[in-house]
Structure formats: structure tokens, C-alpha cells
Backbone as CSV, one residue per row, in Angstrom:
resi,resn,N_x,N_y,N_z,CA_x,CA_y,CA_z,C_x,C_y,C_z
1,VAL,23.182,-38.294,-29.827,23.819,-38.497,-28.492,25.141,-38.616,-28.573
2,LEU,25.913,-38.241,-27.740,27.335,-37.972,-28.079,28.134,-38.235,-26.550
3,PRO,29.217,-38.508,-26.256,29.917,-38.611,-25.183,30.393,-37.408,-24.752
4,PRO,30.648,-37.261,-23.550,31.373,-35.932,-22.906,32.637,-35.560,-23.862
5,ALA,32.972,-34.314,-23.711,34.342,-33.894,-24.476,34.089,-34.155,-26.053
6,SER,33.084,-34.256,-26.583,32.921,-34.543,-27.812,33.132,-32.908,-28.774
7,SER,33.370,-33.149,-29.715,33.844,-31.817,-30.380,32.714,-31.570,-31.771
8,ILE,33.101,-30.565,-32.589,32.197,-30.494,-33.600,32.585,-31.261,-34.673
9,ALA,33.811,-31.870,-34.835,34.122,-32.842,-35.713,33.389,-34.078,-35.416
10,ASP,33.369,-34.296,-33.937,32.927,-35.530,-33.988,31.408,-35.577,-34.159
11,ALA,30.648,-34.476,-33.952,29.151,-34.246,-34.168,29.060,-34.361,-35.862
12,ILE,29.987,-34.107,-36.607,29.938,-34.112,-38.040,29.974,-35.607,-38.588
13,ARG,31.130,-35.941,-38.029,31.249,-37.612,-38.356,29.985,-38.494,-37.832
14,ALA,29.642,-38.070,-36.655,28.299,-38.884,-36.080,27.002,-38.695,-37.212
15,ALA,26.862,-37.621,-38.020,25.934,-37.260,-38.704,26.365,-37.915,-40.240
16,GLY,27.361,-38.258,-40.401,27.623,-38.977,-41.457,28.764,-38.021,-42.521
17,GLY,29.108,-37.117,-41.795,30.207,-35.939,-42.711,29.181,-35.014,-43.542
18,MET,29.771,-33.861,-44.026,29.023,-33.239,-45.123,28.971,-33.742,-46.488
19,THR,28.058,-33.092,-46.982,27.933,-33.428,-48.532,28.748,-32.483,-49.460
20,PRO,28.932,-32.819,-50.546,29.585,-31.708,-51.333,28.909,-30.446,-51.660
21,ALA,27.724,-30.355,-51.344,27.123,-29.035,-51.229,27.385,-28.205,-50.014
22,ALA,27.809,-28.666,-48.959,27.822,-27.885,-47.886,28.519,-26.588,-48.085
23,HIS,27.956,-25.271,-47.475,28.638,-23.994,-47.659,29.110,-23.891,-46.097
24,ILE,30.354,-24.174,-46.114,30.695,-24.032,-44.673,30.925,-22.496,-43.952
25,PHE,31.231,-21.922,-45.111,31.452,-20.252,-44.540,29.831,-19.969,-43.933
26,GLY,28.860,-20.567,-44.436,27.445,-20.049,-43.819,26.993,-20.952,-42.354
27,THR,27.844,-21.705,-42.037,27.391,-22.226,-41.054,27.112,-21.580,-39.844
28,VAL,25.715,-22.120,-39.212,25.029,-21.511,-38.009,25.291,-21.898,-36.776
29,PHE,26.219,-21.684,-35.909,26.364,-22.634,-34.546,25.901,-21.919,-33.542
30,THR,24.733,-22.501,-32.672,23.959,-21.730,-31.749,24.306,-22.525,-30.350
31,ARG,24.189,-21.641,-29.332,24.707,-22.344,-27.811,23.721,-21.582,-26.839
32,GLU,23.340,-22.530,-26.135,22.224,-22.114,-24.968,22.744,-21.340,-24.228
33,SER,23.998,-21.488,-23.538,24.366,-20.497,-22.353,24.750,-19.122,-23.143
34,VAL,25.387,-19.198,-24.411,25.556,-18.035,-24.981,24.413,-17.296,-25.192
35,ARG,23.290,-18.024,-25.445,21.873,-17.060,-25.582,21.351,-16.542,-24.290
36,GLU,21.731,-17.250,-23.260,21.345,-16.698,-21.896,21.999,-15.388,-21.798
37,THR,23.676,-15.307,-21.727,24.403,-14.295,-21.681,23.963,-13.307,-22.423
38,GLN,23.758,-13.279,-23.691,23.279,-12.277,-24.455,21.913,-11.559,-24.136
39,GLN,21.001,-12.391,-23.801,20.184,-11.880,-23.158,20.141,-10.989,-22.045
40,VAL,20.768,-11.280,-20.901,21.241,-10.497,-19.941,21.782,-9.141,-20.297
41,ASN,22.796,-9.166,-21.145,23.328,-8.018,-21.639,22.484,-7.164,-22.471
42,TYR,21.736,-7.718,-23.146,20.811,-6.976,-24.329,19.735,-6.319,-23.310
43,ASP,19.240,-7.213,-22.279,18.160,-6.370,-21.307,18.970,-5.338,-20.554
44,ARG,20.100,-5.255,-20.111,20.810,-4.092,-19.756,21.311,-3.153,-20.465
45,ALA,21.367,-3.457,-21.625,21.660,-2.172,-22.786,20.436,-1.728,-22.987
46,LEU,19.266,-2.264,-22.947,17.927,-1.599,-23.240,17.449,-0.853,-22.145
47,ARG,17.601,-1.254,-20.787,17.336,-0.269,-19.637,18.191,0.804,-19.825
48,ASP,19.483,0.764,-20.034,20.290,2.215,-20.237,19.939,2.794,-21.242
49,LEU,19.558,2.270,-22.473,18.797,3.237,-23.538,17.749,3.869,-23.124
50,GLU,17.062,3.108,-22.503,15.549,3.532,-22.005,15.716,4.684,-21.194
51,THR,16.666,4.790,-20.028,17.018,5.876,-19.052,17.592,6.834,-19.979
52,ASP,18.406,6.705,-20.827,18.981,7.888,-21.693,17.804,8.649,-22.367
53,PHE,16.776,7.889,-22.995,15.767,8.631,-23.557,15.002,9.312,-22.710
54,THR,14.553,8.661,-21.766,13.741,9.432,-20.439,14.370,10.647,-20.124
55,ARG,15.629,10.588,-19.778,16.334,11.742,-19.153,16.402,12.738,-20.052
56,THR,16.732,12.510,-21.477,16.762,13.579,-22.410,15.320,14.200,-22.589
57,ALA,14.315,13.484,-22.549,12.869,14.031,-22.667,12.676,14.852,-21.604
58,ALA,13.204,14.316,-20.174,12.818,15.133,-19.229,13.470,16.594,-19.198
59,THR,14.514,16.730,-19.556,15.424,17.849,-19.611,15.172,19.077,-20.887
60,GLN,14.517,18.500,-21.817,14.203,19.198,-22.876,13.272,20.183,-22.789
61,ARG,13.254,21.440,-23.109,12.441,22.630,-22.579,11.814,23.257,-24.179
62,THR,10.583,23.484,-24.186,9.771,23.946,-25.587,9.405,25.403,-25.478
63,ALA,9.515,26.049,-26.259,9.405,27.545,-26.554,8.120,27.833,-27.032
64,SER,7.295,26.998,-27.741,6.363,26.964,-28.559,5.550,26.081,-28.614
65,ALA,4.036,26.000,-28.951,3.523,24.827,-29.103,3.686,24.021,-30.185
66,ASP,4.511,24.365,-31.246,4.917,23.603,-32.388,6.362,22.699,-31.417
67,GLU,6.926,23.056,-30.915,8.052,22.555,-30.445,7.393,21.572,-29.348
68,ALA,6.400,21.784,-28.538,6.041,20.942,-27.585,5.473,19.614,-28.425
69,ALA,4.478,20.059,-29.494,4.150,19.031,-30.295,5.144,18.099,-30.864
70,GLY,6.300,18.536,-31.368,7.062,17.922,-31.656,7.953,16.895,-30.675
71,GLN,8.038,17.500,-29.660,8.607,16.774,-28.730,7.920,15.420,-28.258
72,THR,6.233,15.820,-28.298,5.365,14.789,-27.795,5.456,13.578,-28.947
73,ALA,5.727,14.126,-30.189,5.567,12.813,-31.312,7.022,12.031,-31.010
74,ARG,7.944,12.928,-30.834,9.305,12.148,-30.833,9.150,11.103,-29.394
75,THR,8.599,11.734,-28.491,8.604,10.549,-27.264,7.892,9.354,-27.599
76,ALA,6.665,9.630,-28.303,5.673,8.445,-28.679,6.487,7.391,-29.533
77,GLY,7.131,8.227,-30.605,7.890,7.210,-31.523,9.262,6.384,-30.449
78,THR,9.744,7.139,-29.540,10.746,6.412,-28.801,10.057,5.287,-28.173
79,GLU,8.727,5.620,-27.577,8.099,4.370,-26.959,7.801,3.160,-27.544
80,ARG,7.350,3.693,-28.770,7.298,2.391,-29.724,8.486,1.758,-29.991
81,LEU,9.655,2.417,-30.280,10.878,2.014,-30.529,11.338,1.109,-29.549
82,ILE,11.082,1.302,-28.254,11.477,0.539,-27.166,10.416,-0.740,-26.857
83,ALA,9.375,-0.437,-27.320,8.292,-1.492,-27.039,9.195,-2.813,-28.227
84,ARG,9.550,-2.453,-29.419,9.575,-3.442,-30.416,11.061,-3.910,-30.197
85,LEU,11.850,-3.206,-29.433,13.177,-3.732,-29.025,13.203,-4.912,-28.129
86,ARG,11.985,-4.454,-27.063,11.853,-5.582,-26.153,11.502,-6.965,-26.542
87,GLU,10.803,-6.770,-27.767,10.388,-8.190,-28.521,11.511,-8.859,-29.108
88,VAL,12.692,-8.187,-29.319,13.750,-8.867,-29.895,14.347,-9.948,-28.987
89,ARG,14.806,-11.151,-29.303,15.275,-12.070,-28.552,16.696,-12.558,-28.987
90,PRO,17.544,-12.097,-28.408,19.013,-13.170,-28.946,18.692,-14.674,-29.565
91,ASN,19.514,-14.894,-30.346,19.449,-16.473,-30.694,20.808,-17.363,-30.334
92,GLY,21.665,-16.678,-29.523,22.952,-17.534,-28.991,23.993,-17.677,-29.946
93,ARG,23.949,-17.151,-31.530,24.815,-17.614,-32.407,26.222,-17.432,-31.890
94,VAL,26.978,-18.112,-32.259,28.544,-17.796,-32.024,29.360,-17.536,-33.422
95,VAL,29.730,-16.642,-33.602,30.374,-16.398,-35.055,31.457,-17.141,-34.964
96,LEU,31.756,-18.158,-35.954,33.063,-18.829,-35.936,34.096,-18.351,-36.682
97,GLN,33.970,-17.104,-37.153,35.016,-16.210,-37.802,35.332,-16.976,-38.894
98,LEU,34.875,-17.654,-39.767,35.286,-18.532,-41.130,35.612,-17.454,-42.199
99,SER,36.451,-17.997,-42.944,36.937,-17.067,-44.192,35.982,-17.842,-45.384
100,PRO,35.586,-16.795,-46.305,34.955,-17.596,-47.560,35.333,-19.015,-48.121
101,ASP,36.844,-19.167,-48.056,37.383,-20.603,-48.684,37.664,-21.574,-47.600
102,SER,37.088,-21.171,-46.317,37.230,-22.308,-45.298,36.754,-23.623,-45.820
103,ARG,37.403,-24.807,-45.677,37.004,-26.084,-45.941,36.893,-27.182,-44.586
104,GLU,36.807,-26.396,-43.442,36.587,-27.289,-42.189,36.236,-26.238,-41.139
105,LEU,35.416,-26.844,-40.183,34.793,-26.035,-39.030,35.995,-26.178,-37.872
106,PRO,35.987,-25.236,-36.847,36.976,-25.041,-35.980,36.704,-26.398,-34.609
107,ASP,37.602,-26.978,-34.217,37.334,-27.987,-33.229,37.064,-27.737,-32.115
108,LEU,35.911,-27.193,-32.079,35.271,-26.605,-30.933,34.448,-27.572,-29.910
109,ALA,35.007,-27.645,-28.650,34.157,-28.746,-27.933,32.645,-28.286,-27.726
110,LEU,31.819,-29.515,-27.781,30.565,-29.270,-27.520,29.906,-29.477,-26.319
111,GLU,28.726,-28.254,-25.931,28.071,-28.204,-24.882,26.640,-29.044,-25.026
112,ASP,25.787,-29.290,-24.160,24.410,-30.228,-24.143,23.814,-28.874,-24.791
113,GLY,22.619,-29.234,-25.833,21.745,-28.087,-26.482,22.720,-27.504,-27.611
114,ASP,23.816,-27.753,-27.909,24.176,-26.761,-29.081,23.479,-27.288,-30.384
115,ARG,23.477,-26.372,-31.391,22.969,-26.678,-32.628,23.867,-26.408,-33.428
116,LEU,23.980,-26.967,-34.557,25.164,-26.932,-35.739,23.983,-27.105,-37.084
117,HIS,24.006,-25.898,-37.960,23.368,-25.975,-39.221,24.397,-25.535,-40.324
118,ILE,24.797,-26.500,-41.198,25.191,-26.240,-42.148,24.539,-26.244,-43.419
119,PRO,24.488,-25.265,-44.225,23.532,-24.958,-45.317,24.199,-25.106,-46.585
120,PRO,23.232,-25.587,-47.461,23.740,-25.626,-49.065,24.356,-24.057,-49.129
121,ARG,25.090,-24.141,-50.267,25.831,-22.884,-50.964,24.811,-21.764,-51.542
122,ALA,24.359,-20.679,-50.903,23.390,-19.724,-51.102,23.852,-19.501,-52.712
123,SER,22.804,-18.941,-53.474,23.111,-18.355,-54.792,22.715,-16.837,-54.948
124,THR,22.216,-16.190,-53.925,22.088,-14.695,-53.908,22.671,-14.117,-52.810
125,VAL,22.659,-12.773,-53.380,22.829,-11.560,-52.218,21.894,-10.626,-52.056
126,GLY,21.440,-10.271,-50.812,20.370,-9.291,-50.426,20.858,-8.136,-50.209
127,VAL,19.892,-7.237,-50.803,20.040,-5.878,-50.651,18.876,-5.118,-50.123
128,PHE,18.855,-4.503,-48.993,17.723,-3.961,-48.289,17.820,-2.651,-47.609
129,GLY,16.758,-2.185,-47.215,16.775,-0.809,-46.732,16.331,0.469,-47.510
130,SER,17.192,1.407,-47.315,16.603,2.856,-47.999,17.256,2.790,-49.433
131,VAL,17.081,1.627,-50.264,17.194,1.652,-51.762,15.943,1.777,-52.580
132,PHE,16.354,1.940,-53.918,14.972,1.754,-54.566,14.517,0.508,-54.864
133,ASN,15.106,-0.414,-55.131,14.306,-1.592,-55.549,15.026,-2.823,-54.637
134,GLY,14.856,-2.932,-53.369,15.426,-3.970,-52.492,15.012,-5.390,-52.784
135,GLY,15.694,-6.255,-52.645,15.618,-7.549,-52.865,16.852,-8.521,-52.822
136,SER,16.536,-9.641,-53.528,17.748,-10.593,-53.756,18.187,-10.719,-55.026
137,TYR,19.679,-10.609,-55.326,19.876,-10.990,-56.900,20.918,-11.912,-56.713
138,LEU,21.090,-12.423,-57.922,21.678,-13.712,-58.090,23.222,-13.460,-58.063
139,HIS,23.955,-14.059,-57.361,25.351,-13.953,-56.848,26.153,-14.342,-58.330
140,SER,26.877,-13.106,-58.560,27.919,-13.551,-59.597,29.323,-13.337,-59.006
141,GLY,30.282,-14.330,-59.365,31.624,-14.017,-58.882,32.346,-12.687,-59.473
142,GLY,33.075,-12.019,-58.855,33.656,-11.017,-59.317,33.068,-9.662,-59.011
143,ARG,31.901,-9.612,-58.433,30.932,-8.446,-58.254,31.288,-7.992,-56.758
144,ASN,31.344,-6.594,-56.823,31.720,-6.192,-55.333,30.238,-5.345,-54.685
145,ILE,30.359,-5.080,-53.469,29.163,-4.518,-52.793,28.666,-3.327,-53.648
146,ASP,29.445,-2.398,-53.909,28.850,-1.349,-54.656,28.008,-1.793,-55.940
147,GLU,28.574,-2.729,-56.631,27.769,-3.029,-58.018,26.323,-3.782,-57.526
148,TYR,26.180,-4.350,-56.391,24.814,-5.100,-55.922,24.011,-3.996,-55.635
149,LEU,24.692,-2.481,-54.756,23.794,-1.572,-54.677,23.467,-0.933,-55.995
150,ARG,24.067,-0.775,-56.883,23.980,-0.123,-58.250,22.470,-1.204,-58.965
151,LEU,22.853,-2.647,-58.775,21.768,-3.318,-59.007,20.270,-3.064,-58.480
152,ALA,20.231,-2.468,-57.191,19.077,-2.185,-56.383,18.812,-0.994,-56.557
153,GLY,19.248,-0.074,-57.582,18.871,1.311,-57.896,19.580,2.226,-57.115
154,GLY,20.631,1.818,-56.180,21.361,2.895,-55.187,20.575,3.230,-54.200
155,PRO,21.205,4.089,-53.351,20.622,4.432,-52.028,19.518,5.504,-52.415
156,THR,18.564,5.736,-51.595,17.620,7.068,-52.063,18.069,8.324,-51.264
157,SER,17.221,9.278,-51.523,17.723,10.463,-51.027,17.814,10.670,-49.348
158,GLY,16.792,9.814,-48.975,16.846,9.491,-47.451,17.675,8.515,-46.491
159,ALA,18.527,7.884,-47.518,19.559,7.140,-47.132,20.765,7.457,-46.144
160,ASP,21.218,6.781,-45.174,22.170,7.036,-44.620,23.681,6.568,-44.983
161,ALA,24.090,7.201,-46.276,25.110,6.378,-47.085,26.335,5.916,-46.316
162,ASP,26.616,6.815,-45.218,27.822,6.421,-44.571,27.667,5.826,-43.484
163,SER,26.362,4.918,-43.243,26.185,3.730,-42.132,25.896,2.486,-43.140
164,VAL,26.161,2.265,-44.284,25.668,0.919,-44.910,26.786,-0.104,-44.208
165,PHE,26.027,-1.224,-43.912,26.895,-2.402,-43.377,26.482,-3.650,-44.328
166,VAL,27.017,-4.688,-44.002,26.969,-5.856,-44.716,27.068,-6.966,-43.679
167,ILE,25.865,-7.891,-43.504,25.955,-8.930,-42.756,26.538,-10.271,-43.429
168,ARG,27.609,-10.651,-43.243,28.335,-11.916,-43.911,27.308,-13.153,-43.513
169,ALA,27.712,-14.298,-44.700,27.082,-15.570,-44.223,27.413,-16.146,-42.908
170,ASN,28.654,-15.901,-42.605,29.271,-16.386,-41.226,28.791,-15.691,-40.071
171,GLY,28.060,-14.728,-40.030,27.476,-13.938,-39.043,28.301,-12.859,-38.748
172,SER,29.361,-12.560,-39.198,30.194,-11.320,-39.182,29.411,-10.176,-39.579
173,VAL,29.944,-8.941,-39.416,29.484,-7.666,-40.096,30.502,-6.831,-40.473
174,VAL,30.295,-6.059,-41.697,31.558,-5.194,-42.065,30.728,-3.948,-42.390
175,SER,31.078,-2.815,-41.522,30.350,-1.539,-41.642,31.245,-0.393,-42.373
176,ALA,30.457,0.524,-43.066,31.118,1.781,-43.504,31.910,2.530,-42.497
177,ARG,31.361,2.533,-41.241,31.894,2.996,-40.216,32.971,2.586,-39.295
178,GLN,33.392,1.583,-39.859,34.607,0.988,-39.286,35.756,2.133,-39.921
179,SER,36.649,2.553,-39.016,37.687,3.158,-39.848,39.030,2.777,-39.048
180,GLY,40.195,3.564,-39.549,41.343,3.104,-39.117,42.269,2.805,-40.541
181,SER,43.616,2.528,-40.131,44.576,2.594,-41.319,44.237,1.109,-42.177
182,TRP,43.279,0.196,-41.458,43.236,-0.914,-42.299,41.898,-1.042,-43.123
183,PHE,41.110,0.058,-43.095,39.706,-0.039,-43.596,39.353,1.122,-43.899
184,SER,38.788,1.620,-45.229,37.914,2.737,-45.613,36.704,2.386,-46.101
185,ASN,35.932,3.526,-46.362,34.755,3.359,-46.996,34.885,3.084,-48.403
186,ASP,35.956,3.222,-49.038,36.424,2.768,-50.525,36.266,1.262,-50.484
187,ARG,36.891,0.991,-49.299,37.381,-0.731,-49.436,35.871,-1.327,-49.127
188,LEU,34.947,-0.764,-48.242,33.676,-1.540,-48.238,32.911,-1.697,-49.732
189,ALA,33.170,-0.486,-50.550,32.267,-0.560,-51.699,33.238,-1.575,-52.640
190,GLY,34.292,-1.584,-52.527,35.143,-2.554,-53.545,35.192,-3.963,-52.972
191,LEU,34.845,-4.247,-51.668,34.590,-5.723,-50.962,33.939,-6.787,-52.035
192,ALA,34.311,-7.832,-52.028,33.837,-8.699,-52.989,32.675,-9.311,-52.010
193,ALA,31.762,-9.554,-52.763,30.400,-10.052,-52.400,30.645,-11.384,-52.129
194,GLU,29.953,-12.049,-51.123,30.137,-13.542,-50.973,28.447,-13.961,-51.004
195,PRO,28.395,-15.272,-51.624,26.926,-15.549,-51.650,26.163,-15.844,-50.282
196,GLY,25.245,-15.435,-50.085,24.555,-15.442,-48.696,24.692,-13.835,-48.079
197,ASP,25.317,-12.951,-48.363,25.433,-11.808,-47.866,24.125,-11.052,-48.099
198,THR,23.929,-10.030,-46.865,22.967,-9.247,-46.859,23.403,-7.629,-46.748
199,ILE,23.153,-6.900,-47.626,23.727,-5.636,-47.925,22.394,-4.538,-47.238
200,PHE,22.631,-3.809,-46.090,21.494,-3.041,-45.870,21.992,-1.440,-45.709
201,VAL,21.084,-1.033,-46.025,21.340,0.734,-46.110,20.121,1.338,-45.309
202,PRO,20.730,1.825,-44.096,19.757,2.213,-43.069,19.177,3.555,-43.581
203,GLU,18.035,4.099,-42.943,17.623,5.249,-43.638,18.268,6.348,-42.280
204,GLU,18.594,7.453,-42.797,18.826,8.679,-42.221,17.905,9.168,-41.100
205,MET,18.412,9.118,-39.940,17.385,9.258,-38.749,17.225,10.971,-38.178
206,ASP,18.460,11.502,-38.606,18.580,12.630,-37.706,18.486,13.817,-39.106
207,LYS,17.064,14.014,-39.611,16.889,14.907,-40.790,15.835,16.001,-40.563
208,THR,15.696,16.872,-41.232,14.594,17.830,-41.270,14.103,17.933,-42.550
209,THR,12.537,18.177,-42.701,12.331,18.460,-44.148,12.240,19.787,-44.800
210,PHE,12.318,19.911,-45.981,12.305,21.158,-46.595,11.581,22.439,-46.043
211,LEU,10.212,21.788,-45.549,9.275,22.987,-45.074,9.684,23.228,-43.768
212,GLN,10.298,22.275,-42.687,10.691,22.498,-41.724,12.300,23.708,-42.026
213,HIS,13.215,23.263,-42.518,13.813,24.153,-42.835,13.295,25.576,-43.223
214,ALA,12.504,25.627,-44.243,11.934,26.932,-44.610,11.463,27.794,-43.400
215,LYS,10.622,27.081,-42.640,10.059,27.576,-41.341,11.064,28.086,-40.577
216,ASP,12.189,27.262,-39.888,12.910,27.973,-39.446,13.854,29.068,-39.771
217,TRP,13.931,28.916,-41.251,14.779,30.272,-41.825,13.809,31.286,-41.788
218,THR,12.497,31.253,-42.060,11.432,32.445,-41.964,11.606,32.959,-40.829
219,GLN,11.692,32.269,-39.639,11.520,32.876,-38.330,12.778,33.621,-38.266
220,ILE,13.999,32.982,-38.572,15.265,33.608,-38.342,15.197,35.029,-39.049
221,LEU,14.890,34.915,-40.386,14.971,36.124,-40.927,13.900,37.378,-40.530
222,ALA,12.663,36.531,-39.821,11.786,37.364,-39.230,12.236,38.358,-38.186
223,GLN,12.795,37.205,-36.984,13.699,38.027,-35.943,14.730,39.019,-36.512
224,PHE,15.561,38.678,-37.133,16.587,39.575,-37.790,15.987,40.910,-38.258
225,ALA,14.952,40.781,-39.250,14.169,42.041,-39.639,13.697,42.881,-38.446
226,LEU,13.256,42.551,-37.487,12.892,43.024,-36.368,13.768,43.697,-35.851
227,GLY,14.957,43.329,-35.384,16.229,43.509,-34.779,16.557,44.721,-35.841
228,VAL,16.795,44.546,-37.074,16.991,45.738,-37.545,16.502,47.221,-37.731
229,ALA,14.793,46.772,-37.731,13.938,47.893,-37.290,14.517,48.695,-36.119
230,ALA,14.371,47.825,-34.962,14.532,48.496,-33.666,15.811,49.130,-33.616
231,ILE,17.037,48.568,-34.190,18.095,49.153,-34.217,17.979,50.873,-34.855
232,GLN,17.185,50.755,-36.292,16.975,51.856,-36.970,16.139,53.084,-36.159
233,VAL,15.185,52.590,-35.362,14.459,53.038,-34.420,14.965,53.934,-33.474
234,LEU,15.834,53.205,-33.071,16.996,53.881,-31.974,17.841,54.538,-32.543
235,GLY,18.379,54.623,-33.601,19.239,55.299,-34.357,18.503,56.834,-34.281
236,ASP,17.327,56.892,-34.976,16.559,57.815,-35.361,16.152,58.428,-34.078
């Protein structure tokens, strides 16, 4: 129990201070008012996403039974995705934007119900998603993101290598899709991995199989052959 206008520093002092094992960079700070705002914004974004999916499905036209079956399958997949997204609940985490070498937390004023968790220093880096051997690997100083991806066997053939992202222990995210004069994909690969980082390689969503490609090209070539035959007949 703390008096009004107390800060994070006051809460830490009341708890007896930090131990030598405290990993300040990995601090998790959650706030109920932030969680409520996140939930409202998340629900709004989910409704917009569902509306876009519905509009797209309603305006698509099918010219064959195969296309109709494919559209039905995509619609079913979209409905399952929306259902799973509805189960997600924001946790109200406030990213404190700490640096890996931070020695103290920001002197933020507290609200009733705030939660502050300062974990011990992590010893692993997680690599998950579309890689050959996902899991947690022991952190070793000096290794970068690319080296940990190599430990996991690298991306699979179905990976979306341009969308790799890293969730850092402080809650921030570094993505390969971030661009500009201050960031590039090469910088992500060479970024030093910090203990507690999670590297995620997403699956390529917009792709077709070899059989689909072969079928499409077969239809194109067949139509082309029929067109050449018709032209020849007209010429004769």
C-alpha cells in the first residue's frame, strides 16, 4: 500500500530494492487503464478487419467450380482466424523503452492496480516460426540475430524472410519491414541479440503450390493453343 502520487522508485524502495540478479531491461510494467484502452482499440481494429474480409469475399467472382471451392475454403479460414483473434486479450503492458544497459527505471507516477515485474537476467534467445529447428538457445555475448537464425537451421522454403521480427525483452519490436535511412534488413541481421529476445520468422501467406502453378500454366497454354488454331482456321 503506497500513498497517492507515489512513483515506481517508491514502490521499489517499499519492496526492499532490486537484487543483484535483476534484469532491468526485461521489466514488465502493466496498467489497468492502458489495458482497457488497448481492448477498445483492438476490438475496433478487429471489426474493421472483419468488415474488409466480408466486403472482399462478397465482391469476388468465380468462373469455375474450382475457384468457387477455393473461395469457400478461404472464407472458412478467414472465419477461423477471426474467431481466434477474438480470443486474444491485451495485457495492458506499457513499453518503458529501456536500453539493454539501463541501470534504473523511469520515475513514472503509479496508478491503483499497476503491476511491476522485474525478472532475473534471461539466459536464452528464442527462435520460432518457419525455421527448421525452433526453440530456445543459450545466449552468448557477441552473437547477432542472423547467427541465432542459423542455429535454428535458417528459414524454411515457406518462410516470409522479409517479415522477420524480434520481440525484445523490454517489449519493443524490431522488424525487417522497418525502412528508412536509419534502418535496413542488413542491420536487423547484424543486430546484437540480447538475453530474453524472441526471434520470429512468419510463414509466407500469399503463395501457391507447384501444382497450382502447373494447372494455371496448363490452362493458359491450352487457351493459347486454341487461339492459334482459330487464327489458322480463319487464315485458311
